[in-house]
PDB file as gemmi writes it, atoms N, CA and C in Angstrom:
CRYST1    1.000    1.000    1.000  90.00  90.00  90.00 P 1                      
ATOM      1  N   MET A   1     163.988 138.624  91.155  1.00  0.00           N  
ATOM      2  CA  MET A   1     163.727 137.789  89.997  1.00  0.00           C  
ATOM      3  C   MET A   1     164.388 136.421  90.149  1.00  0.00           C  
ATOM      4  N   VAL A   2     165.639 136.406  90.554  1.00  0.00           N  
ATOM      5  CA  VAL A   2     166.369 135.161  90.730  1.00  0.00           C  
ATOM      6  C   VAL A   2     165.743 134.350  91.862  1.00  0.00           C  
ATOM      7  N   ASP A   3     165.334 135.028  92.934  1.00  0.00           N  
ATOM      8  CA  ASP A   3     164.701 134.351  94.065  1.00  0.00           C  
ATOM      9  C   ASP A   3     163.372 133.714  93.646  1.00  0.00           C  
ATOM     10  N   ASP A   4     162.621 134.415  92.824  1.00  0.00           N  
ATOM     11  CA  ASP A   4     161.345 133.871  92.346  1.00  0.00           C  
ATOM     12  C   ASP A   4     161.562 132.608  91.514  1.00  0.00           C  
ATOM     13  N   LEU A   5     162.577 132.652  90.653  1.00  0.00           N  
ATOM     14  CA  LEU A   5     162.889 131.481  89.835  1.00  0.00           C  
ATOM     15  C   LEU A   5     163.367 130.318  90.711  1.00  0.00           C  
ATOM     16  N   GLN A   6     164.183 130.630  91.704  1.00  0.00           N  
ATOM     17  CA  GLN A   6     164.682 129.607  92.614  1.00  0.00           C  
ATOM     18  C   GLN A   6     163.522 128.947  93.372  1.00  0.00           C  
ATOM     19  N   GLU A   7     162.574 129.752  93.845  1.00  0.00           N  
ATOM     20  CA  GLU A   7     161.401 129.216  94.545  1.00  0.00           C  
ATOM     21  C   GLU A   7     160.544 128.352  93.621  1.00  0.00           C  
ATOM     22  N   GLU A   8     160.395 128.821  92.412  1.00  0.00           N  
ATOM     23  CA  GLU A   8     159.602 128.046  91.448  1.00  0.00           C  
ATOM     24  C   GLU A   8     160.277 126.720  91.135  1.00  0.00           C  
ATOM     25  N   VAL A   9     161.580 126.719  90.965  1.00  0.00           N  
ATOM     26  CA  VAL A   9     162.326 125.488  90.702  1.00  0.00           C  
ATOM     27  C   VAL A   9     162.180 124.531  91.884  1.00  0.00           C  
ATOM     28  N   GLU A  10     162.304 125.031  93.100  1.00  0.00           N  
ATOM     29  CA  GLU A  10     162.153 124.189  94.295  1.00  0.00           C  
ATOM     30  C   GLU A  10     160.740 123.616  94.378  1.00  0.00           C  
ATOM     31  N   TRP A  11     159.750 124.461  94.083  1.00  0.00           N  
ATOM     32  CA  TRP A  11     158.366 124.006  94.122  1.00  0.00           C  
ATOM     33  C   TRP A  11     158.137 122.913  93.070  1.00  0.00           C  
ATOM     34  N   LEU A  12     158.667 123.129  91.861  1.00  0.00           N  
ATOM     35  CA  LEU A  12     158.523 122.129  90.799  1.00  0.00           C  
ATOM     36  C   LEU A  12     159.244 120.823  91.158  1.00  0.00           C  
ATOM     37  N   GLU A  13     160.440 120.919  91.748  1.00  0.00           N  
ATOM     38  CA  GLU A  13     161.162 119.714  92.168  1.00  0.00           C  
ATOM     39  C   GLU A  13     160.363 118.951  93.223  1.00  0.00           C  
ATOM     40  N   HIS A  14     159.767 119.691  94.138  1.00  0.00           N  
ATOM     41  CA  HIS A  14     158.938 119.065  95.169  1.00  0.00           C  
ATOM     42  C   HIS A  14     157.739 118.352  94.535  1.00  0.00           C  
ATOM     43  N   ARG A  15     157.081 119.012  93.597  1.00  0.00           N  
ATOM     44  CA  ARG A  15     155.928 118.409  92.916  1.00  0.00           C  
ATOM     45  C   ARG A  15     156.340 117.174  92.118  1.00  0.00           C  
ATOM     46  N   VAL A  16     157.497 117.227  91.465  1.00  0.00           N  
ATOM     47  CA  VAL A  16     157.998 116.074  90.709  1.00  0.00           C  
ATOM     48  C   VAL A  16     158.234 114.904  91.658  1.00  0.00           C  
ATOM     49  N   LYS A  17     158.819 115.174  92.822  1.00  0.00           N  
ATOM     50  CA  LYS A  17     159.072 114.115  93.798  1.00  0.00           C  
ATOM     51  C   LYS A  17     157.757 113.480  94.265  1.00  0.00           C  
ATOM     52  N   ILE A  18     156.758 114.304  94.535  1.00  0.00           N  
ATOM     53  CA  ILE A  18     155.450 113.788  94.956  1.00  0.00           C  
ATOM     54  C   ILE A  18     154.830 112.930  93.848  1.00  0.00           C  
ATOM     55  N   LEU A  19     154.924 113.399  92.619  1.00  0.00           N  
ATOM     56  CA  LEU A  19     154.384 112.643  91.491  1.00  0.00           C  
ATOM     57  C   LEU A  19     155.128 111.325  91.287  1.00  0.00           C  
ATOM     58  N   GLN A  20     156.443 111.329  91.461  1.00  0.00           N  
ATOM     59  CA  GLN A  20     157.221 110.099  91.338  1.00  0.00           C  
ATOM     60  C   GLN A  20     156.807 109.079  92.399  1.00  0.00           C  
ATOM     61  N   GLU A  21     156.575 109.545  93.617  1.00  0.00           N  
ATOM     62  CA  GLU A  21     156.121 108.656  94.682  1.00  0.00           C  
ATOM     63  C   GLU A  21     154.741 108.086  94.354  1.00  0.00           C  
ATOM     64  N   HIS A  22     153.877 108.932  93.821  1.00  0.00           N  
ATOM     65  CA  HIS A  22     152.536 108.483  93.450  1.00  0.00           C  
ATOM     66  C   HIS A  22     152.592 107.453  92.313  1.00  0.00           C  
ATOM     67  N   VAL A  23     153.436 107.699  91.340  1.00  0.00           N  
ATOM     68  CA  VAL A  23     153.607 106.757  90.226  1.00  0.00           C  
ATOM     69  C   VAL A  23     154.132 105.423  90.749  1.00  0.00           C  
ATOM     70  N   ALA A  24     155.094 105.451  91.652  1.00  0.00           N  
ATOM     71  CA  ALA A  24     155.639 104.217  92.226  1.00  0.00           C  
ATOM     72  C   ALA A  24     154.545 103.442  92.964  1.00  0.00           C  
ATOM     73  N   GLU A  25     153.697 104.159  93.700  1.00  0.00           N  
ATOM     74  CA  GLU A  25     152.593 103.514  94.411  1.00  0.00           C  
ATOM     75  C   GLU A  25     151.609 102.885  93.426  1.00  0.00           C  
ATOM     76  N   LEU A  26     151.296 103.591  92.359  1.00  0.00           N  
ATOM     77  CA  LEU A  26     150.398 103.048  91.337  1.00  0.00           C  
ATOM     78  C   LEU A  26     151.004 101.828  90.642  1.00  0.00           C  
ATOM     79  N   GLU A  27     152.300 101.844  90.410  1.00  0.00           N  
ATOM     80  CA  GLU A  27     152.956 100.697  89.791  1.00  0.00           C  
ATOM     81  C   GLU A  27     152.898  99.473  90.704  1.00  0.00           C  
ATOM     82  N   ARG A  28     153.094  99.673  92.016  1.00  0.00           N  
ATOM     83  CA  ARG A  28     152.976  98.557  92.968  1.00  0.00           C  
ATOM     84  C   ARG A  28     151.548  98.008  92.965  1.00  0.00           C  
ATOM     85  N   GLU A  29     150.582  98.907  93.000  1.00  0.00           N  
ATOM     86  CA  GLU A  29     149.180  98.490  92.984  1.00  0.00           C  
ATOM     87  C   GLU A  29     148.855  97.742  91.698  1.00  0.00           C  
ATOM     88  N   ASN A  30     149.332  98.244  90.576  1.00  0.00           N  
ATOM     89  CA  ASN A  30     149.125  97.598  89.286  1.00  0.00           C  
ATOM     90  C   ASN A  30     149.726  96.192  89.279  1.00  0.00           C  
ATOM     91  N   PHE A  31     150.918  96.041  89.835  1.00  0.00           N  
ATOM     92  CA  PHE A  31     151.571  94.737  89.905  1.00  0.00           C  
ATOM     93  C   PHE A  31     150.712  93.760  90.706  1.00  0.00           C  
ATOM     94  N   HIS A  32     150.213  94.206  91.869  1.00  0.00           N  
ATOM     95  CA  HIS A  32     149.390  93.335  92.707  1.00  0.00           C  
ATOM     96  C   HIS A  32     148.071  92.982  92.022  1.00  0.00           C  
ATOM     97  N   LEU A  33     147.467  93.937  91.340  1.00  0.00           N  
ATOM     98  CA  LEU A  33     146.228  93.658  90.622  1.00  0.00           C  
ATOM     99  C   LEU A  33     146.443  92.652  89.491  1.00  0.00           C  
ATOM    100  N   ARG A  34     147.520  92.829  88.750  1.00  0.00           N  
ATOM    101  CA  ARG A  34     147.819  91.880  87.672  1.00  0.00           C  
ATOM    102  C   ARG A  34     148.070  90.485  88.229  1.00  0.00           C  
ATOM    103  N   SER A  35     148.761  90.421  89.344  1.00  0.00           N  
ATOM    104  CA  SER A  35     149.024  89.142  89.987  1.00  0.00           C  
ATOM    105  C   SER A  35     147.726  88.468  90.415  1.00  0.00           C  
ATOM    106  N   MET A  36     146.829  89.225  91.021  1.00  0.00           N  
ATOM    107  CA  MET A  36     145.550  88.664  91.463  1.00  0.00           C  
ATOM    108  C   MET A  36     144.698  88.229  90.267  1.00  0.00           C  
ATOM    109  N   ILE A  37     144.709  89.011  89.205  1.00  0.00           N  
ATOM    110  CA  ILE A  37     143.950  88.649  88.009  1.00  0.00           C  
ATOM    111  C   ILE A  37     144.504  87.359  87.416  1.00  0.00           C  
ATOM    112  N   SER A  38     145.818  87.246  87.356  1.00  0.00           N  
ATOM    113  CA  SER A  38     146.446  86.039  86.826  1.00  0.00           C  
ATOM    114  C   SER A  38     146.079  84.819  87.663  1.00  0.00           C  
ATOM    115  N   LYS A  39     146.135  84.944  88.977  1.00  0.00           N  
ATOM    116  CA  LYS A  39     145.774  83.824  89.863  1.00  0.00           C  
ATOM    117  C   LYS A  39     144.305  83.461  89.705  1.00  0.00           C  
ATOM    118  N   THR A  40     143.447  84.454  89.552  1.00  0.00           N  
ATOM    119  CA  THR A  40     142.022  84.200  89.369  1.00  0.00           C  
ATOM    120  C   THR A  40     141.774  83.471  88.056  1.00  0.00           C  
ATOM    121  N   ILE A  41     142.441  83.883  86.997  1.00  0.00           N  
ATOM    122  CA  ILE A  41     142.296  83.217  85.703  1.00  0.00           C  
ATOM    123  C   ILE A  41     142.743  81.766  85.803  1.00  0.00           C  
ATOM    124  N   GLN A  42     143.884  81.528  86.449  1.00  0.00           N  
ATOM    125  CA  GLN A  42     144.372  80.158  86.610  1.00  0.00           C  
ATOM    126  C   GLN A  42     143.380  79.312  87.400  1.00  0.00           C  
ATOM    127  N   SER A  43     142.825  79.883  88.443  1.00  0.00           N  
ATOM    128  CA  SER A  43     141.848  79.170  89.257  1.00  0.00           C  
ATOM    129  C   SER A  43     140.599  78.828  88.447  1.00  0.00           C  
ATOM    130  N   LEU A  44     140.117  79.787  87.668  1.00  0.00           N  
ATOM    131  CA  LEU A  44     138.942  79.542  86.837  1.00  0.00           C  
ATOM    132  C   LEU A  44     139.217  78.498  85.757  1.00  0.00           C  
ATOM    133  N   GLU A  45     140.403  78.543  85.168  1.00  0.00           N  
ATOM    134  CA  GLU A  45     140.749  77.551  84.154  1.00  0.00           C  
ATOM    135  C   GLU A  45     140.797  76.157  84.761  1.00  0.00           C  
ATOM    136  N   GLU A  46     141.381  76.028  85.945  1.00  0.00           N  
ATOM    137  CA  GLU A  46     141.438  74.735  86.626  1.00  0.00           C  
ATOM    138  C   GLU A  46     140.040  74.253  86.979  1.00  0.00           C  
ATOM    139  N   SER A  47     139.221  75.146  87.481  1.00  0.00           N  
ATOM    140  CA  SER A  47     137.839  74.799  87.817  1.00  0.00           C  
ATOM    141  C   SER A  47     137.082  74.359  86.567  1.00  0.00           C  
ATOM    142  N   ASN A  48     137.309  75.039  85.471  1.00  0.00           N  
ATOM    143  CA  ASN A  48     136.664  74.691  84.205  1.00  0.00           C  
ATOM    144  C   ASN A  48     137.094  73.297  83.743  1.00  0.00           C  
ATOM    145  N   ARG A  49     138.389  72.996  83.857  1.00  0.00           N  
ATOM    146  CA  ARG A  49     138.877  71.668  83.474  1.00  0.00           C  
ATOM    147  C   ARG A  49     138.236  70.590  84.340  1.00  0.00           C  
ATOM    148  N   GLU A  50     138.176  70.833  85.646  1.00  0.00           N  
ATOM    149  CA  GLU A  50     137.585  69.854  86.554  1.00  0.00           C  
ATOM    150  C   GLU A  50     136.094  69.672  86.273  1.00  0.00           C  
ATOM    151  N   THR A  51     135.403  70.752  85.990  1.00  0.00           N  
ATOM    152  CA  THR A  51     133.976  70.662  85.682  1.00  0.00           C  
ATOM    153  C   THR A  51     133.751  69.857  84.409  1.00  0.00           C  
ATOM    154  N   LYS A  52     134.578  70.089  83.405  1.00  0.00           N  
ATOM    155  CA  LYS A  52     134.454  69.321  82.160  1.00  0.00           C  
ATOM    156  C   LYS A  52     134.702  67.840  82.416  1.00  0.00           C  
ATOM    157  N   LYS A  53     135.676  67.523  83.264  1.00  0.00           N  
ATOM    158  CA  LYS A  53     135.939  66.119  83.591  1.00  0.00           C  
ATOM    159  C   LYS A  53     134.724  65.483  84.251  1.00  0.00           C  
ATOM    160  N   ILE A  54     134.099  66.222  85.153  1.00  0.00           N  
ATOM    161  CA  ILE A  54     132.924  65.694  85.841  1.00  0.00           C  
ATOM    162  C   ILE A  54     131.769  65.521  84.864  1.00  0.00           C  
ATOM    163  N   ILE A  55     131.536  66.527  84.043  1.00  0.00           N  
ATOM    164  CA  ILE A  55     130.420  66.471  83.093  1.00  0.00           C  
ATOM    165  C   ILE A  55     130.594  65.323  82.113  1.00  0.00           C  
ATOM    166  N   TYR A  56     131.799  65.142  81.606  1.00  0.00           N  
ATOM    167  CA  TYR A  56     132.027  64.110  80.602  1.00  0.00           C  
ATOM    168  C   TYR A  56     132.494  62.793  81.196  1.00  0.00           C  
ATOM    169  N   GLY A  57     132.450  62.675  82.527  1.00  0.00           N  
ATOM    170  CA  GLY A  57     132.709  61.410  83.189  1.00  0.00           C  
ATOM    171  C   GLY A  57     134.143  60.945  83.129  1.00  0.00           C  
ATOM    172  N   GLN A  58     135.076  61.833  83.291  1.00  0.00           N  
ATOM    173  CA  GLN A  58     136.479  61.446  83.226  1.00  0.00           C  
ATOM    174  C   GLN A  58     137.147  61.412  84.590  1.00  0.00           C  
ATOM    175  N   THR A  59     136.364  61.416  85.662  1.00  0.00           N  
ATOM    176  CA  THR A  59     136.938  61.309  86.993  1.00  0.00           C  
ATOM    177  C   THR A  59     136.409  60.052  87.646  1.00  0.00           C  
ATOM    178  N   GLN A  60     137.120  59.526  88.619  1.00  0.00           N  
ATOM    179  CA  GLN A  60     136.682  58.320  89.310  1.00  0.00           C  
ATOM    180  C   GLN A  60     135.369  58.592  90.022  1.00  0.00           C  
ATOM    181  N   GLY A  61     134.467  57.638  89.930  1.00  0.00           N  
ATOM    182  CA  GLY A  61     133.193  57.782  90.604  1.00  0.00           C  
ATOM    183  C   GLY A  61     132.185  58.605  89.839  1.00  0.00           C  
ATOM    184  N   ALA A  62     132.596  59.222  88.776  1.00  0.00           N  
ATOM    185  CA  ALA A  62     131.666  60.052  88.016  1.00  0.00           C  
ATOM    186  C   ALA A  62     131.531  59.559  86.585  1.00  0.00           C  
ATOM    187  N   VAL A  63     131.805  58.272  86.371  1.00  0.00           N  
ATOM    188  CA  VAL A  63     131.746  57.739  85.020  1.00  0.00           C  
ATOM    189  C   VAL A  63     130.299  57.387  84.709  1.00  0.00           C  
ATOM    190  N   ARG A  64     129.676  58.195  83.903  1.00  0.00           N  
ATOM    191  CA  ARG A  64     128.282  58.011  83.492  1.00  0.00           C  
ATOM    192  C   ARG A  64     128.166  58.448  82.038  1.00  0.00           C  
ATOM    193  N   LYS A  65     127.185  57.900  81.385  1.00  0.00           N  
ATOM    194  CA  LYS A  65     126.885  58.388  80.041  1.00  0.00           C  
ATOM    195  C   LYS A  65     126.390  59.818  80.167  1.00  0.00           C  
ATOM    196  N   ASP A  66     126.586  60.610  79.131  1.00  0.00           N  
ATOM    197  CA  ASP A  66     126.168  62.014  79.175  1.00  0.00           C  
ATOM    198  C   ASP A  66     124.700  62.171  79.520  1.00  0.00           C  
ATOM    199  N   SER A  67     123.846  61.296  78.984  1.00  0.00           N  
ATOM    200  CA  SER A  67     122.414  61.431  79.253  1.00  0.00           C  
ATOM    201  C   SER A  67     122.114  61.175  80.728  1.00  0.00           C  
ATOM    202  N   GLU A  68     122.874  60.297  81.366  1.00  0.00           N  
ATOM    203  CA  GLU A  68     122.659  60.017  82.783  1.00  0.00           C  
ATOM    204  C   GLU A  68     123.186  61.131  83.674  1.00  0.00           C  
ATOM    205  N   SER A  69     124.186  61.852  83.203  1.00  0.00           N  
ATOM    206  CA  SER A  69     124.776  62.906  84.013  1.00  0.00           C  
ATOM    207  C   SER A  69     123.767  63.985  84.361  1.00  0.00           C  
ATOM    208  N   PHE A  70     122.817  64.218  83.474  1.00  0.00           N  
ATOM    209  CA  PHE A  70     121.876  65.306  83.678  1.00  0.00           C  
ATOM    210  C   PHE A  70     120.459  64.808  83.991  1.00  0.00           C  
ATOM    211  N   THR A  71     120.319  63.524  84.224  1.00  0.00           N  
ATOM    212  CA  THR A  71     119.013  62.974  84.577  1.00  0.00           C  
ATOM    213  C   THR A  71     118.811  63.123  86.078  1.00  0.00           C  
ATOM    214  N   PRO A  72     117.698  63.718  86.504  1.00  0.00           N  
ATOM    215  CA  PRO A  72     117.452  63.857  87.944  1.00  0.00           C  
ATOM    216  C   PRO A  72     117.380  62.490  88.622  1.00  0.00           C  
ATOM    217  N   TYR A  73     117.745  62.434  89.889  1.00  0.00           N  
ATOM    218  CA  TYR A  73     117.776  61.172  90.616  1.00  0.00           C  
ATOM    219  C   TYR A  73     116.412  60.489  90.644  1.00  0.00           C  
ATOM    220  N   TYR A  74     115.325  61.244  90.799  1.00  0.00           N  
ATOM    221  CA  TYR A  74     114.010  60.595  90.873  1.00  0.00           C  
ATOM    222  C   TYR A  74     113.668  59.915  89.550  1.00  0.00           C  
ATOM    223  N   GLU A  75     114.140  60.468  88.427  1.00  0.00           N  
ATOM    224  CA  GLU A  75     113.888  59.823  87.144  1.00  0.00           C  
ATOM    225  C   GLU A  75     114.811  58.627  86.942  1.00  0.00           C  
ATOM    226  N   ARG A  76     116.025  58.684  87.457  1.00  0.00           N  
ATOM    227  CA  ARG A  76     116.939  57.535  87.360  1.00  0.00           C  
ATOM    228  C   ARG A  76     116.334  56.337  88.079  1.00  0.00           C  
ATOM    229  N   ASN A  77     115.843  56.561  89.302  1.00  0.00           N  
ATOM    230  CA  ASN A  77     115.245  55.468  90.079  1.00  0.00           C  
ATOM    231  C   ASN A  77     114.010  54.922  89.372  1.00  0.00           C  
ATOM    232  N   LYS A  78     113.215  55.787  88.793  1.00  0.00           N  
ATOM    233  CA  LYS A  78     112.010  55.381  88.072  1.00  0.00           C  
ATOM    234  C   LYS A  78     112.392  54.508  86.887  1.00  0.00           C  
ATOM    235  N   ASN A  79     113.420  54.895  86.128  1.00  0.00           N  
ATOM    236  CA  ASN A  79     113.862  54.132  84.980  1.00  0.00           C  
ATOM    237  C   ASN A  79     114.423  52.781  85.397  1.00  0.00           C  
ATOM    238  N   GLU A  80     115.132  52.711  86.505  1.00  0.00           N  
ATOM    239  CA  GLU A  80     115.683  51.457  86.993  1.00  0.00           C  
ATOM    240  C   GLU A  80     114.562  50.521  87.406  1.00  0.00           C  
ATOM    241  N   ASP A  81     113.496  51.057  88.055  1.00  0.00           N  
ATOM    242  CA  ASP A  81     112.351  50.239  88.459  1.00  0.00           C  
ATOM    243  C   ASP A  81     111.631  49.673  87.230  1.00  0.00           C  
ATOM    244  N   ASP A  82     111.492  50.489  86.183  1.00  0.00           N  
ATOM    245  CA  ASP A  82     110.828  50.025  84.956  1.00  0.00           C  
ATOM    246  C   ASP A  82     111.627  48.927  84.293  1.00  0.00           C  
ATOM    247  N   ASP A  83     112.968  49.027  84.316  1.00  0.00           N  
ATOM    248  CA  ASP A  83     113.827  48.018  83.700  1.00  0.00           C  
ATOM    249  C   ASP A  83     113.745  46.692  84.460  1.00  0.00           C  
ATOM    250  N   SER A  84     113.671  46.738  85.752  1.00  0.00           N  
ATOM    251  CA  SER A  84     113.683  45.503  86.541  1.00  0.00           C  
ATOM    252  C   SER A  84     112.334  44.794  86.519  1.00  0.00           C  
ATOM    253  N   SER A  85     111.224  45.491  86.257  1.00  0.00           N  
ATOM    254  CA  SER A  85     109.908  44.851  86.243  1.00  0.00           C  
ATOM    255  C   SER A  85     109.581  44.225  84.896  1.00  0.00           C  
ATOM    256  N   GLY A  86     110.284  44.585  83.869  1.00  0.00           N  
ATOM    257  CA  GLY A  86     109.907  44.203  82.522  1.00  0.00           C  
ATOM    258  C   GLY A  86     110.491  43.000  82.018  1.00  0.00           C  
TER     259      GLY A  86                                                      
END                                                                             
């Protein structure tokens, strides 16, 4: 009876150790995933800010009225030709 209990205790201690190692591995993985998610969010936020600057003409070389920002090049040239002939 005592031997059976001793074996069961050893088996349970072994299982607890395995579970603790698994939990530690999951915590490391969770940390890395959170870190990657945070970096991805920061990257997307920066990209979003830069895109807004380009769209609204707040960067050098991209200063255009909003209507011109989305006008195709072939229509821009057509409009410029109409302005110069008139």
